[in-house]
TORBA-191175 format. One line per field, with one value per residue (C-alpha): residue in three letters; chain; x negated, y, z negated. Coordinates in steps of 0.25 Angstrom, whole numbers. Layout:
res = (ALA:...)
chain = (A:...)
x = (X:...)
y = (Y:...)
z = (Z:...)
//
This chain:
res = (UNK:UNK:UNK:UNK:UNK:UNK:UNK:UNK:UNK:UNK:UNK:UNK:UNK:UNK:UNK:UNK:UNK:UNK:UNK:UNK:UNK:UNK:UNK:UNK:UNK:UNK:UNK:UNK:UNK:UNK:UNK:UNK:UNK:UNK:UNK:UNK:UNK:UNK:UNK:UNK:UNK:UNK:UNK:UNK:UNK:UNK:UNK:UNK:UNK:UNK:UNK:UNK:UNK:UNK:UNK:UNK:UNK:UNK:UNK:UNK:UNK:UNK:UNK:UNK:UNK:UNK:UNK:UNK:UNK:UNK:UNK:UNK:UNK:UNK:UNK:UNK:UNK:UNK:UNK:UNK:UNK:UNK:UNK:UNK:UNK:UNK:UNK:UNK:UNK:UNK:UNK:UNK:UNK:UNK:UNK:UNK:UNK:UNK:UNK:UNK:UNK:UNK:UNK:UNK:UNK:UNK:UNK:UNK:UNK:UNK:UNK:UNK:UNK:UNK:UNK:UNK:UNK:UNK:UNK:UNK:UNK:UNK:UNK:UNK:UNK:UNK:UNK:UNK:UNK:UNK:UNK:UNK:UNK:UNK:UNK:UNK:UNK:UNK:UNK:UNK:UNK:UNK:UNK:UNK:UNK:UNK:UNK:UNK:UNK:UNK:UNK:UNK:UNK:UNK:UNK:UNK:UNK:UNK:UNK:UNK:UNK:UNK:UNK:UNK:UNK:UNK:UNK:UNK:UNK:UNK:UNK:UNK:UNK:UNK:UNK:UNK:UNK:UNK:UNK:UNK:UNK:UNK:UNK:UNK:UNK:UNK:UNK:UNK:UNK:UNK:UNK:UNK:UNK:UNK:UNK:UNK:UNK:UNK:UNK:UNK:UNK:UNK:UNK:UNK:UNK:UNK:UNK:UNK:UNK:UNK:UNK:UNK:UNK:UNK:UNK:UNK:UNK:UNK:UNK:UNK:UNK:UNK:UNK:UNK:UNK:UNK:UNK:UNK:UNK:UNK:UNK:UNK:UNK:UNK:UNK:UNK:UNK:UNK:UNK:UNK:UNK:UNK:UNK:UNK:UNK:UNK:UNK:UNK:UNK:UNK:UNK:UNK:UNK:UNK:UNK:UNK:UNK:UNK:UNK:UNK:UNK:UNK:UNK:UNK:UNK:UNK:UNK:UNK:UNK:UNK:UNK:UNK:UNK:UNK:UNK:UNK:UNK:UNK:UNK:UNK:UNK:UNK:UNK:UNK:UNK:UNK:UNK:UNK:UNK:UNK:UNK:UNK:UNK:UNK:UNK:UNK:UNK:UNK:UNK:UNK:UNK:UNK:UNK:UNK:UNK:UNK:UNK:UNK:UNK:UNK:UNK:UNK:UNK:UNK:UNK:UNK:UNK:UNK:UNK:UNK:UNK:UNK:UNK:UNK:UNK:UNK:UNK:UNK:UNK:UNK:UNK:UNK:UNK:UNK:UNK:UNK:UNK:UNK:UNK:UNK:UNK:UNK:UNK:UNK:UNK:UNK:UNK:UNK:UNK:UNK:UNK:UNK:UNK:UNK:UNK:UNK:UNK:UNK:UNK:UNK:UNK:UNK:UNK:UNK:UNK:UNK:UNK:UNK:UNK:UNK:UNK:UNK:UNK:UNK:UNK:UNK:UNK:UNK:UNK:UNK:UNK:UNK:UNK:UNK:UNK:UNK:UNK:UNK:UNK:UNK:UNK:UNK:UNK:UNK:UNK:UNK:UNK:UNK:UNK:UNK:UNK:UNK:UNK:UNK:UNK:UNK:UNK:UNK:UNK:UNK:UNK:UNK:UNK:UNK:UNK:UNK:UNK)
chain = (A:A:A:A:A:A:A:A:A:A:A:A:A:A:A:A:A:A:A:A:A:A:A:A:A:A:A:A:A:A:A:A:A:A:A:A:A:A:A:A:A:A:A:A:A:A:A:A:A:A:A:A:A:A:A:A:A:A:A:A:A:A:A:A:A:A:A:A:A:A:A:A:A:A:A:A:A:A:A:A:A:A:A:A:A:A:A:A:A:A:A:A:A:A:A:A:A:A:A:A:A:A:A:A:A:A:A:A:A:A:A:A:A:A:A:A:A:A:A:A:A:A:A:A:A:A:A:A:A:A:A:A:A:A:A:A:A:A:A:A:A:A:A:A:A:A:A:A:A:A:A:A:A:A:A:A:A:A:A:A:A:A:A:A:A:A:A:A:A:A:A:A:A:A:A:A:A:A:A:A:A:A:A:A:A:A:A:A:A:A:A:A:A:A:A:A:A:A:A:A:A:A:A:A:A:A:A:A:A:A:A:A:A:A:A:A:A:A:A:A:A:A:A:A:A:A:A:A:A:A:A:A:A:A:A:A:A:A:A:A:A:A:A:A:A:A:A:A:A:A:A:A:A:A:A:A:A:A:A:A:A:A:A:A:A:A:A:A:A:A:A:A:A:A:A:A:A:A:A:A:A:A:A:A:A:A:A:A:A:A:A:A:A:A:A:A:A:A:A:A:A:A:A:A:A:A:A:A:A:A:A:A:A:A:A:A:A:A:A:A:A:A:A:A:A:A:A:A:A:A:A:A:A:A:A:A:A:A:A:A:A:A:A:A:A:A:A:A:A:A:A:A:A:A:A:A:A:A:A:A:A:A:A:A:A:A:A:A:A:A:A:A:A:A:A:A:A:A:A:A:A:A:A:A:A:A:A:A:A:A:A:A:A:A:A:A:A:A:A:A:A:A:A:A:A:A:A:A:A:A:A:A:A:A:A:A:A)
x = (0:-5:-4:6:20:27:42:46:58:58:66:57:66:63:62:73:84:79:77:90:85:76:63:67:57:42:36:21:12:2:6:-5:-15:-5:2:17:28:43:51:66:74:87:96:111:118:106:92:82:69:56:43:29:18:3:-1:13:22:36:49:63:67:79:83:76:64:65:67:54:46:49:46:32:30:35:21:17:9:11:17:10:10:12:11:27:27:16:23:37:30:24:37:44:34:35:51:51:59:59:72:78:78:63:60:67:59:47:51:52:39:33:39:34:21:19:25:15:4:8:10:-4:-10:-3:-7:-22:-21:-16:-27:-38:-32:-32:-46:-50:-41:-46:-60:-58:-51:-62:-73:-65:-64:-79:-82:-72:-79:-92:-86:-82:-96:-103:-91:-95:-107:-98:-98:-112:-116:-108:-113:-128:-125:-120:-133:-140:-129:-137:-150:-144:-138:-154:-161:-167:-165:-173:-174:-177:-171:-165:-169:-161:-162:-150:-147:-135:-142:-147:-161:-167:-167:-172:-163:-167:-157:-164:-159:-160:-168:-161:-148:-144:-145:-131:-125:-131:-126:-112:-113:-117:-104:-96:-100:-97:-83:-82:-86:-77:-65:-68:-68:-54:-52:-59:-52:-38:-44:-50:-37:-29:-40:-38:-24:-25:-34:-26:-15:-21:-27:-13:-9:-22:-18:-3:-4:-10:2:12:23:23:35:28:16:22:25:11:6:14:8:-6:-3:2:-9:-20:-14:-27:-35:-25:-25:-17:-23:-15:-15:-27:-23:-34:-39:-51:-48:-56:-59:-53:-59:-52:-48:-57:-53:-48:-59:-50:-41:-26:-19:-4:1:13:21:15:4:-7:-21:-33:-47:-60:-67:-81:-90:-90:-76:-73:-77:-69:-56:-58:-62:-56:-44:-39:-33:-36:-24:-25:-30:-45:-49:-62:-68:-75:-90:-90:-92:-80:-68:-62:-47:-37:-22:-15:-6:3:0:2:6:1:-3:6:0:2:-3:-16:-18:-17:-28:-36:-36:-41:-52:-57:-56:-63:-75:-86:-76:-67:-70:-68:-55:-56:-61:-61:-56:-56:-45:-44:-37:-46:-48:-57:-68:-81:-91:-105:-113:-123:-116:-115:-103:-91:-97:-88:-88:-75:-72:-59:-55:-47:-51:-41:-46:-40:-36:-37:-23:-27:-13:-12:-25:-22:-8:-15:-25:-15:-8:-19:-14:-17:-27:-35:-43)
y = (0:14:25:35:34:28:25:14:7:-6:-19:-28:-38:-40:-55:-62:-53:-41:-48:-43:-29:-21:-11:3:11:9:21:18:27:26:29:30:19:10:10:9:6:9:1:4:-9:-9:-21:-23:-13:-6:-1:-7:-1:-10:-4:-11:-6:-10:-20:-19:-27:-25:-21:-16:-2:4:18:24:17:21:35:35:28:38:49:44:42:55:61:50:55:55:44:32:18:7:-9:-11:-26:-30:-21:-29:-43:-39:-35:-46:-56:-49:-50:-65:-72:-60:-56:-42:-39:-42:-33:-22:-24:-24:-12:-4:-8:-4:9:12:7:15:28:27:25:37:45:42:45:59:61:57:68:79:76:77:90:96:93:99:111:113:112:124:132:131:134:147:151:150:157:169:168:170:182:188:185:193:205:207:215:225:236:235:235:248:255:252:257:271:273:275:284:297:290:284:298:302:290:291:282:270:269:257:258:268:269:277:278:271:277:269:260:273:270:274:261:263:255:253:249:242:249:244:255:253:257:271:270:276:266:255:260:261:247:243:250:244:231:233:237:224:216:222:221:207:204:208:198:188:188:187:174:169:169:163:152:149:149:138:130:130:125:115:110:109:100:91:89:85:76:63:62:68:60:57:66:78:77:85:96:96:97:109:116:113:120:131:134:132:133:135:124:113:104:91:80:67:56:45:33:25:19:24:29:33:47:57:70:82:93:105:116:128:140:148:148:152:162:166:180:182:184:170:176:166:173:164:167:162:151:156:165:154:151:166:165:153:160:173:169:156:155:170:175:190:195:190:199:198:203:204:211:222:222:210:195:187:179:183:183:181:185:178:188:187:194:209:207:217:212:215:223:213:202:212:215:199:197:207:201:189:195:203:190:181:191:197:208:198:204:219:227:235:228:233:223:224:219:217:209:197:202:213:204:199:188:192:181:176:184:178:168:177:190:197:211:219:229:235:234:239:240:238:243:232:233:219:213:202:196:197:191:179:177:175:166:156:156:149:139:125:118:131:131)
z = (0:2:-7:0:0:13:16:26:32:34:37:28:21:6:0:-9:-15:-7:6:12:10:18:14:16:10:4:-3:-8:-16:-28:-42:-52:-50:-40:-26:-29:-18:-19:-9:-6:-2:4:1:3:-5:-12:-11:-20:-24:-26:-32:-29:-38:-36:-48:-53:-43:-38:-44:-42:-46:-52:-49:-62:-58:-43:-47:-56:-46:-35:-43:-47:-31:-28:-27:-16:-5:10:17:23:28:19:22:21:25:15:4:7:6:-8:-13:-7:-14:-27:-27:-24:-36:-45:-51:-49:-63:-65:-52:-59:-72:-63:-56:-70:-75:-61:-62:-76:-73:-60:-67:-79:-70:-61:-74:-78:-66:-65:-80:-77:-64:-73:-83:-72:-67:-81:-83:-70:-72:-86:-81:-71:-81:-91:-80:-77:-91:-92:-80:-85:-99:-91:-84:-98:-103:-91:-93:-108:-104:-95:-106:-110:-95:-93:-106:-102:-88:-94:-99:-85:-79:-81:-77:-65:-59:-61:-55:-41:-30:-31:-46:-51:-65:-76:-90:-100:-115:-123:-136:-140:-151:-157:-152:-139:-130:-115:-106:-92:-79:-67:-54:-39:-32:-19:-26:-34:-48:-50:-40:-48:-61:-56:-52:-66:-71:-60:-64:-79:-75:-66:-78:-88:-78:-75:-91:-91:-80:-85:-99:-91:-84:-96:-102:-91:-91:-105:-105:-93:-100:-112:-104:-96:-110:-115:-103:-105:-119:-117:-104:-110:-119:-110:-104:-90:-87:-94:-84:-72:-83:-89:-74:-72:-85:-80:-66:-72:-81:-71:-57:-51:-58:-61:-48:-51:-41:-39:-49:-47:-40:-48:-35:-26:-12:-1:-2:9:12:7:16:15:8:18:17:8:-3:-3:-12:-11:-15:-22:-9:-4:6:7:4:9:1:7:-2:1:10:23:20:20:35:38:31:39:53:53:45:45:58:63:58:43:33:27:13:6:-6:0:-2:-10:-8:-9:-1:11:9:21:21:32:39:51:65:62:48:38:24:12:2:-9:-1:3:-13:-16:-6:-10:-25:-19:-11:-24:-32:-23:-23:-30:-35:-42:-56:-51:-54:-41:-28:-14:-4:11:21:35:46:49:64:58:53:59:55:60:66:56:44:30:26:22:28:38:45:44:54:49:34:24:8:-3:-17:-26:-40:-46:-52:-60:-60:-46:-44:-54:-47:-33:-39:-45:-33:-26:-16:-21:-14:-8:-21)
//
């Protein structure tokens, strides 16, 4: 038997008591560690249902057992071929000399065992998915804590830079350092700031102040992300504690709790079959990730520099809109549009949020984002991956809205991560 669900009509006669009937339908799938078949037999005056389970034998099903088995088999995958004649012969041999009452008892026992095994497989799949999700959330929490640690020095960085403001205004072009005296401790302490002689002192001091501002703004964002991550981790941990003793009927509810707590991290794979199968090559992920706006518009975000090129020049159409954080390394963002259609303002702002988030400017409160129809882009021969020349552009000065960005990230299309 094969793993997939199949339905067939046949005129194969059944043996003994059922020999007057015909086999109308066969459904085969894998539940837990075994293959299971549900046969529909038409005999004069009624339809009977037979279950065949690998390692458990054959039994007749009443209405309650049939409904329970069909529910368990509902997740069966694509139809495929099954050797119907061999299956019929196996059932015929199993039915020889067996009373109907005995077959019904067997049917109840088989369904009970199959349902228990299927629930066990679902429980194990849920446990594995939870463990992976918790590990992802924990890694993100650690990364955010690292961002917060780096941001803690923002105030002292700005305070130190203020000491050099007057000296920077007097420094000649090409100066290699600034030296001032710090009296904040009550004792004269010489303080030195190294400079790049190719750049003006004031320009470099302004860059220090800008970095301090970015760190302070990033700290606010990081604290919100840390709070979200800790809440998600606590919810996932609650599910992990509950599932070992949870009734089978509650597994679907706990799965929903985990998915709601961490929609980006909780990915429930199918239950293990307990058998080894030939590995198949998975389809390669597209060169972009897909996000959906509140209005339902798809936004495509390049995965890397070389995939930016693929997205922009091989996926996007000339009339689609292209966005990128201006003068910063980052992902290309494409808004698919109909010909001659303009991009709605709310969609443009959403796309700009993604362009800023997936760039070096992701922690800045205000980001310049350039945008233009894709037809105004050129890729110079021999240029670095992701590099493009923009012939015409407009620039949007984006003020980040964290709730808006968080909503976009939560609406990433499953399977595009």
